[in-house]
N, C-alpha and C positions, 0 to 999 in steps of 0.2 A: 504493499500499499505506498503510495506517494506522499511524502511530508508536504502537507500544503500550510501554508503561512499568511495572515491577510493581517495588513496594518491598517487598522480603522479611527473613527471618533464616534462615538456615541449616537449621535444625532444625524450624522452624515447621510444624505438619501442616495448617493453613491454607493456609501460601505454598503447600506442596508440592501440594496440592488445585487452588490456583488454577491453580498452571504448568503440572498435568496437565490440567486443560480448554483452556487456551490451546494446550498442545501436541497436544493430540487435533484440535484444529481446523486445526492448522497454523500457527498465527501466530507471527510472528518476534515477538519482543519484547526488549528493553534490562532486565534484570534490575539491582537497585540492593539488593546485601546490606548491611543496616544494622546488624547484630548488636553492640549495647554502645554506638552510636556516635550520640549524644545530637544533634550536630551536624545528620548528616544526617537523623533523625529529626524535628528540627523545621523543615528545609527540605522534606521532604515533608508534615508539618501545613499548612506554610505554602502550599504548591502545591494541598491539598484544598480543597473546598468546604465542610466540617462540622467540622473542626479535631480528626478523630480521629486519635489516636495509634497506635493497632493496626496490624498487619502481618497479611496484604499490604494494600498500598492499591495500585489500578490505575489509570491513567491511558491516553486514548485520545486521541492529536491534542491533549495537553494539557487535555482535560477528564477530569476526577476520576469515574471509574466508582464505585469505592469497594473493599470486601474481596472475602475468597470468597464469603460468603453472598449479596452483591451480585450477583456475576460468574455463579454458581449461579441467583439468581433472574433474570436476563435471559436465560440460555439457556433455562431452562422457558418463559419466557413468549415463545419465540422471536424476543425483541429484540436478541441479541448479535449475530447474524450480520448484521441490520440496523445496527446502529451499528457494526461493522468494515466493511462495506459503504460505508456512507455517510461516513463518515472516510477510505476512502481515494480 
């Protein structure tokens, strides 16, 4: 099973949408709620591949996947399931 991690803010609508997609797919993930925690945000940015400070940011087996729009784009392209399967 892949290690899926997502950095969020508690009331962020994009974070909620991204988690809903993962939940619908039955994905178990670790959520890091970083509301107002600049040190945690800096750590998230350091892990990412493109310097994004926005949330959510998702990682699958330590590979930076991106934000909500990125997750939904992968889903539309039929690539999210494959990514999750390859990671497992």
